[in-house]
PyMOL commands that place a pseudoatom at each C-alpha (Angstrom):
pseudoatom trace, name=CA, resn=MET, resi=1, chain=A, elem=C, hetatm=0, pos=[101.935, 103.335, 94.294]
pseudoatom trace, name=CA, resn=LEU, resi=2, chain=A, elem=C, hetatm=0, pos=[99.466, 100.476, 94.001]
pseudoatom trace, name=CA, resn=ASP, resi=3, chain=A, elem=C, hetatm=0, pos=[98.263, 101.760, 90.632]
pseudoatom trace, name=CA, resn=GLU, resi=4, chain=A, elem=C, hetatm=0, pos=[101.766, 101.676, 89.135]
pseudoatom trace, name=CA, resn=PRO, resi=5, chain=A, elem=C, hetatm=0, pos=[103.143, 98.152, 89.703]
pseudoatom trace, name=CA, resn=GLU, resi=6, chain=A, elem=C, hetatm=0, pos=[105.711, 98.499, 86.909]
pseudoatom trace, name=CA, resn=ARG, resi=7, chain=A, elem=C, hetatm=0, pos=[107.305, 101.382, 88.781]
pseudoatom trace, name=CA, resn=TYR, resi=8, chain=A, elem=C, hetatm=0, pos=[106.960, 100.299, 92.425]
pseudoatom trace, name=CA, resn=GLY, resi=9, chain=A, elem=C, hetatm=0, pos=[106.659, 96.519, 92.203]
pseudoatom trace, name=CA, resn=PRO, resi=10, chain=A, elem=C, hetatm=0, pos=[103.797, 94.024, 92.457]
pseudoatom trace, name=CA, resn=LYS, resi=11, chain=A, elem=C, hetatm=0, pos=[100.760, 94.978, 94.527]
pseudoatom trace, name=CA, resn=TRP, resi=12, chain=A, elem=C, hetatm=0, pos=[100.952, 91.957, 96.799]
pseudoatom trace, name=CA, resn=SER, resi=13, chain=A, elem=C, hetatm=0, pos=[104.650, 92.147, 97.567]
pseudoatom trace, name=CA, resn=ASP, resi=14, chain=A, elem=C, hetatm=0, pos=[105.537, 92.381, 101.240]
pseudoatom trace, name=CA, resn=ARG, resi=15, chain=A, elem=C, hetatm=0, pos=[106.779, 95.944, 100.917]
pseudoatom trace, name=CA, resn=MET, resi=16, chain=A, elem=C, hetatm=0, pos=[103.611, 97.197, 99.173]
pseudoatom trace, name=CA, resn=VAL, resi=17, chain=A, elem=C, hetatm=0, pos=[101.307, 95.477, 101.682]
pseudoatom trace, name=CA, resn=GLY, resi=18, chain=A, elem=C, hetatm=0, pos=[103.361, 97.117, 104.433]
pseudoatom trace, name=CA, resn=TYR, resi=19, chain=A, elem=C, hetatm=0, pos=[102.907, 100.537, 102.825]
pseudoatom trace, name=CA, resn=ALA, resi=20, chain=A, elem=C, hetatm=0, pos=[99.153, 99.965, 102.438]
pseudoatom trace, name=CA, resn=SER, resi=21, chain=A, elem=C, hetatm=0, pos=[98.803, 98.830, 106.066]
pseudoatom trace, name=CA, resn=ALA, resi=22, chain=A, elem=C, hetatm=0, pos=[100.698, 101.885, 107.293]
pseudoatom trace, name=CA, resn=ALA, resi=23, chain=A, elem=C, hetatm=0, pos=[98.500, 104.182, 105.188]
pseudoatom trace, name=CA, resn=ARG, resi=24, chain=A, elem=C, hetatm=0, pos=[95.318, 102.544, 106.490]
pseudoatom trace, name=CA, resn=PHE, resi=25, chain=A, elem=C, hetatm=0, pos=[96.572, 102.819, 110.072]
pseudoatom trace, name=CA, resn=MET, resi=26, chain=A, elem=C, hetatm=0, pos=[97.358, 106.536, 109.782]
pseudoatom trace, name=CA, resn=ALA, resi=27, chain=A, elem=C, hetatm=0, pos=[94.178, 107.366, 107.876]
pseudoatom trace, name=CA, resn=GLY, resi=28, chain=A, elem=C, hetatm=0, pos=[91.965, 105.645, 110.436]
pseudoatom trace, name=CA, resn=LYS, resi=29, chain=A, elem=C, hetatm=0, pos=[93.772, 107.319, 113.294]
pseudoatom trace, name=CA, resn=MET, resi=30, chain=A, elem=C, hetatm=0, pos=[93.435, 110.790, 111.765]
pseudoatom trace, name=CA, resn=VAL, resi=31, chain=A, elem=C, hetatm=0, pos=[89.749, 110.377, 110.873]
pseudoatom trace, name=CA, resn=LEU, resi=32, chain=A, elem=C, hetatm=0, pos=[88.893, 109.266, 114.401]
pseudoatom trace, name=CA, resn=LYS, resi=33, chain=A, elem=C, hetatm=0, pos=[90.860, 112.172, 115.860]
pseudoatom trace, name=CA, resn=SER, resi=34, chain=A, elem=C, hetatm=0, pos=[89.129, 114.668, 113.567]
pseudoatom trace, name=CA, resn=LEU, resi=35, chain=A, elem=C, hetatm=0, pos=[85.652, 113.347, 114.316]
pseudoatom trace, name=CA, resn=SER, resi=36, chain=A, elem=C, hetatm=0, pos=[86.356, 113.330, 118.047]
pseudoatom trace, name=CA, resn=GLU, resi=37, chain=A, elem=C, hetatm=0, pos=[87.363, 116.983, 117.894]
pseudoatom trace, name=CA, resn=ILE, resi=38, chain=A, elem=C, hetatm=0, pos=[84.246, 117.857, 115.874]
pseudoatom trace, name=CA, resn=ILE, resi=39, chain=A, elem=C, hetatm=0, pos=[82.004, 116.130, 118.422]
pseudoatom trace, name=CA, resn=GLU, resi=40, chain=A, elem=C, hetatm=0, pos=[83.833, 117.926, 121.225]
pseudoatom trace, name=CA, resn=LEU, resi=41, chain=A, elem=C, hetatm=0, pos=[83.385, 121.299, 119.514]
pseudoatom trace, name=CA, resn=MET, resi=42, chain=A, elem=C, hetatm=0, pos=[79.692, 120.683, 118.875]
pseudoatom trace, name=CA, resn=GLY, resi=43, chain=A, elem=C, hetatm=0, pos=[79.092, 119.666, 122.465]
pseudoatom trace, name=CA, resn=ALA, resi=44, chain=A, elem=C, hetatm=0, pos=[75.806, 117.851, 123.073]
pseudoatom trace, name=CA, resn=TYR, resi=45, chain=A, elem=C, hetatm=0, pos=[74.734, 118.506, 119.479]
pseudoatom trace, name=CA, resn=GLY, resi=46, chain=A, elem=C, hetatm=0, pos=[77.532, 116.213, 118.289]
pseudoatom trace, name=CA, resn=TYR, resi=47, chain=A, elem=C, hetatm=0, pos=[75.632, 113.229, 119.699]
pseudoatom trace, name=CA, resn=CYS, resi=48, chain=A, elem=C, hetatm=0, pos=[72.249, 114.177, 118.224]
pseudoatom trace, name=CA, resn=PHE, resi=49, chain=A, elem=C, hetatm=0, pos=[70.840, 111.979, 115.489]
pseudoatom trace, name=CA, resn=GLU, resi=50, chain=A, elem=C, hetatm=0, pos=[69.764, 115.061, 113.514]
pseudoatom trace, name=CA, resn=TYR, resi=51, chain=A, elem=C, hetatm=0, pos=[73.383, 115.859, 112.724]
pseudoatom trace, name=CA, resn=LEU, resi=52, chain=A, elem=C, hetatm=0, pos=[75.294, 113.125, 110.940]
pseudoatom trace, name=CA, resn=ILE, resi=53, chain=A, elem=C, hetatm=0, pos=[78.492, 113.434, 112.978]
pseudoatom trace, name=CA, resn=GLU, resi=54, chain=A, elem=C, hetatm=0, pos=[77.395, 110.689, 115.362]
pseudoatom trace, name=CA, resn=LYS, resi=55, chain=A, elem=C, hetatm=0, pos=[76.672, 108.348, 112.430]
pseudoatom trace, name=CA, resn=TYR, resi=56, chain=A, elem=C, hetatm=0, pos=[80.020, 109.077, 110.791]
pseudoatom trace, name=CA, resn=TYR, resi=57, chain=A, elem=C, hetatm=0, pos=[81.827, 108.389, 114.055]
pseudoatom trace, name=CA, resn=ARG, resi=58, chain=A, elem=C, hetatm=0, pos=[80.059, 105.032, 114.450]
pseudoatom trace, name=CA, resn=ASP, resi=59, chain=A, elem=C, hetatm=0, pos=[80.748, 104.053, 110.841]
pseudoatom trace, name=CA, resn=VAL, resi=60, chain=A, elem=C, hetatm=0, pos=[84.416, 104.986, 111.026]
pseudoatom trace, name=CA, resn=LYS, resi=61, chain=A, elem=C, hetatm=0, pos=[84.848, 102.957, 114.216]
pseudoatom trace, name=CA, resn=ILE, resi=62, chain=A, elem=C, hetatm=0, pos=[83.383, 99.922, 112.432]
pseudoatom trace, name=CA, resn=VAL, resi=63, chain=A, elem=C, hetatm=0, pos=[85.643, 100.387, 109.407]
pseudoatom trace, name=CA, resn=VAL, resi=64, chain=A, elem=C, hetatm=0, pos=[88.763, 100.942, 111.506]
pseudoatom trace, name=CA, resn=GLN, resi=65, chain=A, elem=C, hetatm=0, pos=[88.089, 97.835, 113.588]
pseudoatom trace, name=CA, resn=GLY, resi=66, chain=A, elem=C, hetatm=0, pos=[87.412, 95.737, 110.492]
pseudoatom trace, name=CA, resn=LEU, resi=67, chain=A, elem=C, hetatm=0, pos=[90.156, 93.399, 109.300]
pseudoatom trace, name=CA, resn=GLY, resi=68, chain=A, elem=C, hetatm=0, pos=[91.919, 93.300, 112.636]
pseudoatom trace, name=CA, resn=GLY, resi=69, chain=A, elem=C, hetatm=0, pos=[91.990, 96.882, 113.782]
pseudoatom trace, name=CA, resn=PRO, resi=70, chain=A, elem=C, hetatm=0, pos=[94.844, 99.336, 114.183]
pseudoatom trace, name=CA, resn=GLN, resi=71, chain=A, elem=C, hetatm=0, pos=[97.076, 96.904, 116.055]
pseudoatom trace, name=CA, resn=ARG, resi=72, chain=A, elem=C, hetatm=0, pos=[96.923, 94.469, 113.142]
pseudoatom trace, name=CA, resn=ASP, resi=73, chain=A, elem=C, hetatm=0, pos=[97.762, 97.250, 110.684]
pseudoatom trace, name=CA, resn=ALA, resi=74, chain=A, elem=C, hetatm=0, pos=[100.757, 98.312, 112.759]
pseudoatom trace, name=CA, resn=LEU, resi=75, chain=A, elem=C, hetatm=0, pos=[101.982, 94.721, 113.004]
pseudoatom trace, name=CA, resn=ASP, resi=76, chain=A, elem=C, hetatm=0, pos=[101.522, 94.130, 109.256]
pseudoatom trace, name=CA, resn=SER, resi=77, chain=A, elem=C, hetatm=0, pos=[103.262, 97.341, 108.297]
pseudoatom trace, name=CA, resn=ILE, resi=78, chain=A, elem=C, hetatm=0, pos=[106.231, 96.670, 110.551]
pseudoatom trace, name=CA, resn=ARG, resi=79, chain=A, elem=C, hetatm=0, pos=[106.547, 93.000, 109.662]
pseudoatom trace, name=CA, resn=ARG, resi=80, chain=A, elem=C, hetatm=0, pos=[106.151, 93.419, 105.913]
pseudoatom trace, name=CA, resn=TYR, resi=81, chain=A, elem=C, hetatm=0, pos=[107.934, 96.724, 105.452]
pseudoatom trace, name=CA, resn=TYR, resi=82, chain=A, elem=C, hetatm=0, pos=[111.054, 95.578, 107.218]
pseudoatom trace, name=CA, resn=LEU, resi=83, chain=A, elem=C, hetatm=0, pos=[110.739, 92.074, 105.718]
pseudoatom trace, name=CA, resn=PHE, resi=84, chain=A, elem=C, hetatm=0, pos=[110.942, 90.432, 109.104]
pseudoatom trace, name=CA, resn=ASP, resi=85, chain=A, elem=C, hetatm=0, pos=[110.754, 86.639, 108.760]
pseudoatom trace, name=CA, resn=TRP, resi=86, chain=A, elem=C, hetatm=0, pos=[108.796, 85.026, 111.604]
pseudoatom trace, name=CA, resn=GLN, resi=87, chain=A, elem=C, hetatm=0, pos=[110.048, 81.503, 110.813]
pseudoatom trace, name=CA, resn=THR, resi=88, chain=A, elem=C, hetatm=0, pos=[113.703, 82.345, 111.389]
pseudoatom trace, name=CA, resn=PRO, resi=89, chain=A, elem=C, hetatm=0, pos=[114.843, 81.477, 114.943]
for i in range(1, 89): cmd.bond("trace and resi %d" % i, "trace and resi %d" % (i + 1))
show_as sticks, trace
zoom trace
């Protein structure tokens, strides 16, 4: 959708930023869930430095928390998707 602005609208419109925030929120949530299950299945080996699962988990946590974290993504997606105006009383 972001690659086709003539079809879906400008990239920085409120609706498109809301879609992007929702996608980032869901992707981060699913990656963390998947890595948690992998670590659980591997048991103690999931925390070993020899296997890269521990490194991936750390890196994903850093990326997910960057730019405000999941709460910020949820707020942005709700506010921008539904075009809620914060200045209106």
